[in-house]
C-alpha positions in Angstrom: 10.0 10.2 15.6 8.0 7.1 15.6 4.8 9.1 16.2 5.5 10.6 13.3 5.8 7.8 11.2 2.7 6.6 12.6 0.5 10.1 12.3 2.2 9.6 8.6 0.7 7.3 8.2 -2.8 6.9 10.2 -2.7 10.9 8.2 -2.0 9.3 4.5 -4.5 5.9 5.5 -7.1 8.6 5.7 -6.4 10.6 2.7 -6.3 7.3 0.8 -10.2 6.4 2.2 -11.9 9.3 0.9 -10.0 9.3 -2.4 -10.1 6.0 -3.2 -13.7 4.2 -3.6 -12.7 0.7 -3.0 -9.1 0.3 -0.9 -6.8 -2.2 -1.4 -5.9 -4.5 1.4 -2.4 -5.5 0.8 0.0 -7.3 2.7 2.3 -5.8 5.0 5.0 -7.7 3.3 4.7 -6.9 0.4 4.7 -3.6 0.8 8.1 -3.7 2.9 9.9 -5.5 -0.3 8.4 -3.2 -2.3 10.1 -0.5 -0.7 12.4 -2.3 -0.2 13.2 -2.2 -4.5 12.3 1.5 -4.0 15.1 2.3 -1.8 17.9 1.1 -4.3 16.2 1.6 -6.9 16.9 5.4 -5.1 20.8 4.3 -4.0 19.9 3.5 -1.1 19.2 6.9 0.8 19.1 7.6 3.9 16.2 9.1 5.6 13.4 8.2 3.0 11.4 5.3 3.9 8.1 6.3 4.7 8.4 8.1 1.6 9.9 5.2 -0.6 7.0 3.0 2.2 4.3 5.4 0.8 5.4 4.8 -2.5 5.5 1.2 -2.1 2.1 1.4 -1.0 0.2 3.4 -3.7 2.0 2.0 -6.5 1.0 -2.4 -4.8 -2.6 -0.3 -4.3 -2.6 0.6 -7.6 -1.4 -2.6 -9.4 -3.9 -4.6 -7.1 -7.1 -2.6 -8.5 -5.6 -3.2 -12.3 -6.0 -6.1 -11.7 -9.9 -8.3 -11.7 -11.9 -8.9 -9.6 -12.9 -13.0 -9.6 -16.0 -13.4 -9.0 -17.8 -15.1 -6.1 -18.5 -18.7 -5.9 -22.9 -19.1 -6.4 -23.4 -20.1 -3.3 -25.7 -23.4 -3.3 -28.8 -23.6 -2.5 -29.9 -25.7 1.3 
């Protein structure tokens, strides 16, 4: 089962790289918290952990990508 999940996540990550021009680094704990919220919203069904994780990751990627990116601070000349 664990190998299946790893393959599924790797496949998803590969397709995300191909379709998402600017990948966003999302902290693991934020994805876990969102997946738990989704699981709770759905009534805590058994066996949908991977689906909930993928859904949480997709939601957060959309949210993080929509945020304006701060301009980098100009570097001081030496």
